[in-house]
N, C-alpha and C positions, 0 to 999 in steps of 0.2 A: 699258529693262527693269528693274524693281525688283530689288534684291538680295534673294534669298530668305533669306540669312543675316542681313542687316542689318534687313530689314523683314518680320517675321513677322505683321504685322497685315493683310496682304492676304487676300482671301477664300479660304477653303478649300472646294473643290468635291469632293464625293464622287460618283464615277462608279459607275453600276450597270447600264449598258446601256439605260437609259431616261431620257428627258427632256433629253438634250443638244440644244442649239440653236446656231444660227450665232453669236450674240453671245457665248455662253459659249466656243465654240471660239476666237473672236478674243481673248477675255480670257486664255485659257490660252496661246495662241501669243505674246501680247505680254508674258507673264510677270506679268500683273496678277491672276492667281489661282493658288493652289496646288491640287494635285490628290492624291487618294488613292482607292483602291477603297472603296466603301461597305461597311459591315458585311454580311457574308454573300455579297458578290459573288464573292469568291474561292472560296467553297464551290460556287457554281454552276459556276465554271471547273473545279474539281477533279472534280465529278460528270461533266461533259462529257468530260473526259480519260479517266476510268475507263471510260465507255461506249465511247469510241473504241478504247481499248486492248483491250477485250473483243471488239469487232467485228473488229478486224484479226486476232485469233487464230483466228477461225472462218470468215472470208470475205475475198474480194478487196475492197479499198477503194482508190479512186483516189488516187494521189499518196502513199499510205502503203506499199502493197505492190505498186503498179504505177507505170509511168512516167506522164508528164503529156502533155497535148496529143495529138498524133498517136501518141505512145508509150503511150497509155492501155491498149492491148491487151497490152503487154509486162509480164510480171511481173519484179519485182526479185529477182535470185538471192539465196538466203539468205546467201551470203558477202559480198554487197554491201550488205546492209541497214544495216550500221553507219555507212557513209558516204553512203548515198543522199541523206539530207536535206541534208547540207552540199554535196554535189555539185549538188543541185538549186538551192540558194541561190547557189552560185558561178556556175553557168551562167546563171542568170536575173538576176544583178546587173550586167548589161551596159548600163546606161543610158548615154546619150551627151549631149553638149552641156554647157553651163555648169552649175555647181552652183546649185541653187535657193536663194533667200534662206532664212535660218534660220527666219524666221517661218512660212513655208509648210510647212517640214518639221516644225516643232513642232506645227503644226495637224494634220498627218498622224498624228503620234504620239498626240495626244490623241484623235483620232477612232478610231484602231485600238484603243487601250486600251479605250475605251468599248464598241466593238463586241465585243471579246473577252469583256468582262464580261457580255454578253448570253448567252453560254454555248453557242454553236452550233459552235465551232471544234474542240473536242477537243484543246486545247493544254494543255501542262503548266503548272501554277501558277507554277513557277519562272520561266518565260519571261514570263508576264504581270507578275509582281512586278518583274522586271528592267526591263520596259518602263515600268511605273509609276514606277520610280526615275529613269529617264531623263527622263520628262515632268516630274517634280517638280524634278529638278536643272536643267531648262531647257537641256539639251544636245540635240544632234541629229546624226544621221549625215550625212555628205556624200551628197547625192542629186543625180544629174544630171537635167537637164530632160526629156529625151526618152526614152520607154521604154514608153508605154502608149497605148492607143487606145480606152479606155472599156470594156474587158472585164477589168479587174483591173490594179492598179498593181504588177505583178509585179517589175519591176526595182527600183523605189524601195523596196518592202518587203523584197526580197532584200538590198538594201544595209543596211537596218535589221537584218535577221537576222544578217548577217555582222558588223555592229558589235556586236550583243549577244554574239556568239561571240568577239569580239576580233580579227577578221580585217579589219575595215574601220574607217576613222577616224571618231571622234566629233569634232564641232566644238563648241566652247564658244560661248556667246553673245558673248563678248568678241572672238572671231575675226572677226566681221563688224561689230563696232562697236555691237552691240545691247545690251550690258549687261555685268555682271561675270562673271568666269569661275566655272564650277561644275564639279564632278567628275563624270565619267560613271560608270555602274554598272560593277562588276567583271565581267569576261568570264564567261559561263556556257557550259556544254556544251549543245549542241543535238542532240536525238535525231532520228532519221529522221521520226518522227511529228510533229515540231514544224514542219518546213519549210513544207509546203503549208498547214498550218493557220494559220501566221502570215501568209503572203503572199496568201492567197485573199481579196482585199478591194480596194475602190477608195478606200482611206483617203486617199491623197494628193489625188486628184481631189475627194473630198468636203471635205477640209480647205481646199483652194483655193476651192471653191465657197462654203463657209461664210464664208471671209474676204471674198470678193467680195460676197456677199449682205449681210453685216453692214455693209460699207462703203457699198454702194449705198443701202441703207436709210437710213443717216445722211445721205447726200448728197441723197436725195430729200426728206427732212424739212427739210434746210437750204435747199433750193430754194424752199420755201414762204416762208421769211423773205427770201431774196434777191429773189425775184420781188415780194414785198410792198413792199420798199424801192424797187425800180424803178418799181412802180406809183405809189407816192407821189411819186417824183421827176418823173414825167411828168404828174402830176395826172390819172391814168387813171380811167375810169369803173368803179364797183363793180357796175353792173348785171349784168355778165357773171358775177359770183360770187354772185348772189342765190339764196337757197335755193329759191324756186319754179322757177327755171330748171332746176335739177338734179333737183328732185323730179319734174319732168315727163319726165325722161329719166335714170332713177336708176342709172346705172352706178356701182358702189360707189367706184371710184377717183376718178371725176369729182366725186362728192358730197363725198368726203373732201378733195380738193384745193381745191375752192371754199370749204369750211368752214374749212380751215386758213388760207387767205389772209384770209378775213374775220376770223378770230381774231387773226392777226398784226397787221393794221392797225386792229383795233377797229371793224370795220364791222358794222352790224346785218344780220340775216338777210334783211331786205327793204329794201335801200338805196333812197334817193330818186333821182329822175332826175339825170343828170349836169348839171353847170353849164358844162362845156366841150364837148368832142367828143361827138357822139351815139354814135359807135362808134370804139373804139380799133383799132389794127392787131392782127392775129392774135397777135402776140407777147404781148399782154395779154389780148385778148378770148377767145382759145382755150386759155389756160393749163390750165383744168380738163380740157378734152377731150384734150389732148395729154399732160399730166402724169399724168392718171388711169390710163391703161393701164400706165404704168411702176410705179405704186404697186401695181396688181393683180398685175403680173408678179413683183414682189418678194415679195408675199405667197404667190404660187403656188410660187415656188422654196422658200420657207421650209416650206411644207407638204410638199414632196418631201423636203427635208432632215430634217424631223422624223421621217420614216420611215427614211431611209437612214443617218443618223448613229447610229441606235439599233437597227440591224438586225443580227441574227446570221444573215448570209446566205452563209456560207462554203460552198464546194463541195469535198467533200461536206459537207452539213449533218448534224451529229451530233444526233440527237433521241431523246428517250425515248419518243416517240409513234409507233413503228413498228407494223406489223401483228402482230408477235409480241414486242413489247418494243423495246429500243433499236434504232435503224436509222441507217445512213449513206445519206442521200438525195443522189443525184447529180442535178444540176439546172443551170439557167442563170441563177440569181439574181444573178450578177455583172454581167449585161448591163445597162448604165445608160441605157436609153432615156429613162426619165422625167427623169433628171437632165440629160441632154444637151438635151432639148427645153425644159425649164424654163430652163436657162441661156441657150439661144439666144433664147427668148422675152424674157428680161430684157434681154439685150444689144440686141435689136431695138427693144424698147420704150423703153430709156433713150436711144437715139440721137436720136429726135425731141425729147425734152424738153431735150437739150443744144442741139440746133439752135434751139429756141425761146429758150433763154438767150442765144445769139448774136444772135438777132433783137432781143431787148430791148436788148442791148448796142448794136446799130446804131441803134435808136430813141433811145437816150440820147445818141448823137452828132449827132442831127438837130435843128437849131434849130426847125423847123416843129412838132416834137412837144414839145420841152422848153421852148421860149422862151429858151434859153440859147445861149451861143456855140457855133459848130461844134466838134465833137469835145471839148466841155467844156474848151477851151483857156483860158489866162489872157488878159489884156487886150492882149497884144502883137499886132501885125498878123500875120495868117496863121499863127497858132500851130497846132500839130498836136495838142496835148493828149494824149488817149487814143486817137488814130487807130490806132496800131499794134496795139491790143488786139483790134480786129476781125480782123486778119490772124492774130494769134496764136491766138485762140479758134477760128477756122475751121481752122487747121492742126491743132489738137488734135482737132477734130471729124472731120477726115479720118482720123486714127488710129482714132477710134471707129468710123467707117464701115467701115474695113477689119476691125476686130475684131468687128463685128456680122455678118459673113458667117456664115451658119449652119454650125457645125461638124458638125451632124448630117447634112449632105449628103454627108459623106465615106463612103468604102466601102473595105473591105480584105478579102482572102482570105488566111488565115494558117495556119500549122502544117499543111502538106501538105493544105490545103483542108478540114481538119476544122472550122476556125473560119472560116466563110464570111461573117461579118458583124461589124461593129463600130459602136458608138454614137458614138465620138469625143467622149464627155463630157470626157475629159482635156483635149482641145484647147479645148472650150467653156469650161472653168473658167479656163484661162489667158487666153483671150480676154476673159472677163468681168473679170479682174483688170486687164488693160490698159485696158479701158473705164473702170474706176474712176479710175485716175490721170489720164486725159485729162479726164474729166468734172469732176473736182475743180478742174482748172486753168481750165476754161471758166467754172465758177461763180465762181472767184476773179476772173476778168476782169470779169464782170458786177458783182460786189460792189464792186470798185474804182471802176467807172464810176458805179454808183448812189450811192455815198457822195460821190463827187466832184460829182455833180449836186445832191444835197441840200445840200452845202456852198455851192453857188453860187446856190441859190434865195433870192430876196429874203425869202421867208417861212420862213426856216430854223428859226424857233422854233415853226412850226406844230405843233399838238398831236400829230399822228400820229407824228412821229418825234422828239419831245422828251418825250413822256409815258412815263416809265419804268415805268408800270403796264402798258404794252402791249409785246408782244414786239418790234414794230418800233422802239419807243423804246429798248429795251434793246439791240437789235441795232445801231442807229445809234450809240448811246453807246459800245459796245464797239469798233466799227469805227473810229469817229472818234478814239478814244484810241489806236488801234493803227496806223492808216495815216498815212503822211507827209502833212501838210496842204498841202504845196507844190503849186501849180497850174502851175508853170513847165514848159516842155518839158524832159523828162528821162527816163532809162530807167525803165520801170515794172516791171521784172522782180521786184525785191524787194517791191514793193507787191502784186503778184499772189500771190507766195509767202506773204506775210503774210496776205492775205485768204483764201487757200486754207486756211491754218492755223487760221482762225477758224471754219470751217464746222462742225467738231465741236461747238463751243460754241453756234453758232446752231441746230443741230439740236435742242438740248435746251431752247430757249426756249419 
């Protein structure tokens, strides 16, 4: 994470409750961007707070003058109003499990700050300013993993609230080895009206979903390059990627996947007939049809996030557009069905494209397809070469398969049966993050094998992977310079890690 004190040249992002996307959330979480409220954004916050304060003075408002959940019918006694908010935070800050990585919690802070600047929470400006200071400093509260089921990240955000009040620990980036130490904001006093207004959000789930989507999108783009190198390594047919094939069945993801592979290897839109096999295995021939749905699922999730990351959807929603002026609308906007389903769709769609990567890996080990030695071994007798990578990749895919089980199938009845449904978007976001790391390693295995095969080809100077004007040529040059050239039998753990580390660069080719 870049030092904010030493490097002030990193981008400054002005948040205003509009236009935040998953890639920007990832930049902020990684410390690769600085943050401040946009001009006028705090004025919107102040206006919302004034409306909320006026409403509480004249009517019952959930969570401000009443209890929450099944206690919604109970009024807070006047003598208890002073500590009601802190009691609410203390009671809800009961997350369990291991502390979450700082990157995920910083994503939560960035999302919540942006949502609050949309102006529907009725939160005091001082609280928003303290949150903005925490985001800018790169610090984060300790947040435990379990505590939400897709109807609001109440425990995580309560831990944030207590940290702002000085009752819960802040963690510095350096505490988790992620960068230099920065100072947390000074403790602030929290009023009763601040508590529910701060925690009525799915900001942690959304932050995790944004990180997952940003990472998956990069890996899907890198897959075009890795698959292109594998296609060249086996001398595969380009007919399966021809523009007329996909114009005849124009699913947008399929069209894009085919076009990207053609671009990577420098193929024309209408390639000539193959000089070798008439038809390749599915690993190569069906890449557009299997990879395309994952591209579409990634775009679908980003469309959901474009709304959710910029939504002032607190319950109650403080609005100037009531029937007789300002109103506190009580609603169920915290229920994250769209997000849960979009995350499940992305995980389910990513799994088959990872399986196809493993299939290409197996093809690269097969002499009948490559014309090279079994398992791309060196010239010793019965060498194993990259044999173990098939096992390792399929083990990672097994983890992906478990993570792809739809979280939206879950069900819960909570709070004395008042809350009788849950989206489980919180679980779907964590599962998507698990998918990302396993998928990265699967692609790393394929890249190691593809480069190994290209090195062994007699026509290693062939234009497709030596022409630096083509993405395939630049990708091969980068991988060839990075990966160990030895073909002898040896552990390939470091090779796969190095290859996985190249995927971000390959995604930009």
